[in-house]
C-alpha positions in Angstrom: 16.5 25.8 -17.3 19.4 26.7 -15.1 20.5 24.8 -11.9 18.9 27.2 -9.4 15.5 27.1 -11.2 15.7 23.3 -11.3 16.5 23.1 -7.6 14.0 25.7 -6.5 11.1 24.5 -8.6 11.3 20.9 -9.9 13.3 19.4 -7.1 11.1 20.9 -4.4 7.9 19.6 -6.2 9.5 16.1 -6.5 10.5 16.1 -2.8 7.0 17.0 -1.7 5.5 14.3 -3.8 8.1 11.8 -2.6 7.4 12.7 1.0 3.6 12.2 0.4 4.3 8.7 -0.9 6.9 7.7 1.7 5.4 8.9 5.0 2.3 7.0 6.4 -0.8 9.1 6.8 -1.8 10.2 10.3 -5.4 9.0 10.1 -4.9 5.4 9.1 -1.2 4.7 9.2 -1.0 3.7 5.5 1.1 5.0 2.7 -0.9 5.6 -0.6 0.4 2.4 -2.1 -0.7 0.4 0.9 -4.1 2.1 0.9 -4.5 1.0 -2.8 -3.6 -2.6 -1.9 -6.2 -2.6 0.9 -8.8 -0.9 -1.4 -8.3 -3.5 -4.1 -8.6 -6.4 -1.6 -11.9 -5.0 -0.4 -13.1 -4.4 -3.9 -12.2 -7.9 -5.1 -13.8 -9.3 -2.0 -10.7 -11.4 -1.6 -11.3 -14.5 0.5 -9.1 -17.1 -1.2 -5.4 -17.2 -1.7 -4.1 -15.2 -4.7 -0.6 -14.9 -6.2 1.2 -11.6 -5.5 1.6 -11.0 -9.3 -2.2 -11.5 -9.9 -3.1 -9.1 -7.0 -0.6 -6.6 -8.3 -2.2 -6.7 -11.8 -5.6 -6.2 -10.3 -4.5 -3.3 -8.2 -2.8 -1.6 -11.2 -6.0 -2.1 -13.2 -8.5 -0.9 -10.7 -6.7 1.7 -8.5 -4.7 3.9 -11.0 -1.4 2.7 -9.6 1.3 3.9 -12.0 4.7 3.3 -10.3 5.5 -0.1 -11.7 4.6 -3.6 -10.8 7.9 -4.4 -9.0 7.3 -1.6 -6.6 3.8 -2.9 -6.0 5.1 -6.4 -5.4 7.4 -5.0 -2.7 4.4 -3.3 -1.1 2.3 -6.5 -1.1 5.2 -8.6 0.2 5.8 -6.0 2.9 2.2 -6.1 4.0 2.4 -9.9 4.4 5.7 -10.2 6.2 5.4 -11.4 9.8 8.9 -11.4 11.3 9.9 -9.0 14.0 10.7 -5.5 12.6 8.8 -5.9 9.3 5.4 -4.5 10.1 3.2 -3.6 13.1 0.4 -6.0 12.0 0.3 -7.8 8.7 -3.0 -7.5 6.9 -2.1 -10.1 4.3 -1.5 -13.7 5.3 1.7 -15.0 3.8 1.5 -18.4 2.2 5.0 -19.1 1.0 8.4 -17.6 1.4 8.1 -13.9 2.3 11.5 -13.3 3.6 13.4 -13.7 6.9 14.4 -11.3 9.6 18.0 -12.1 9.0 18.0 -10.6 5.6 15.3 -8.0 6.3 12.8 -9.6 4.0 15.0 -9.3 0.9 15.0 -13.1 0.4 11.3 -13.4 -0.4 10.1 -15.5 -3.3 9.1 -14.0 -6.6 5.6 -12.6 -7.0 4.7 -15.5 -9.4 5.0 -18.1 -6.7 4.2 -16.4 -3.4 0.5 -16.5 -2.3 -1.3 -14.1 -0.1 -4.7 -14.2 1.6 -6.5 -11.0 2.8 -7.6 -11.3 6.4 -8.2 -9.2 9.5 -6.2 -10.4 12.5 -8.5 -9.1 15.2 -11.6 -11.3 15.4 -13.7 -8.6 17.1 -13.4 -6.3 14.1 -16.2 -7.0 11.7 -15.3 -7.0 8.0 -18.1 -4.6 7.0 -17.4 -2.2 9.8 -13.7 -2.1 8.9 -14.6 -1.6 5.2 -16.9 1.3 6.1 -14.2 3.0 8.2 -11.6 2.7 5.5 -13.9 4.0 2.8 -14.9 6.9 5.1 -11.3 7.8 5.8 -10.6 7.6 2.0 -13.6 9.8 1.3 -12.5 12.4 3.9 -8.9 12.3 2.7 -10.0 12.9 -0.9 -12.1 15.9 0.1 -9.3 17.3 2.2 -7.0 17.1 -0.8 -9.6 18.8 -3.1 -10.2 21.5 -0.5 -6.4 22.1 -0.1 -6.0 22.4 -3.9 -8.8 24.9 -4.2 -7.2 27.1 -1.5 -4.0 27.6 -3.5 
């Protein structure tokens, strides 16, 4: 394969896949990895604290996540960070050291010692209603992808 074929074929496909993973979706504001974390928290009916490493193992096992556990640890830690500039609203409650604003969250504890708790911040949002909406959006997104693939 010469350079122009590589750039015009493989690099374009990689860039499209990378953009799909890196840009949050318009419907729910989640990246695919964040959506898998949320899905696994609902599936596990997570109500007690769990270590980041244990949650990452569960997500890898039940949601076909194949990009490595350290990447998943970073996603979970990012969803639990509460300092200004980290997230809009954290969906995971941090119990432990999840980083500081000064270092941009890079000084978080390892996944073996940090604990997270799944919760919804807004008390007027019912757990079941939120779960149904997320599953509906996932269902619609799946069918949109299938439809788009059949059109090509």
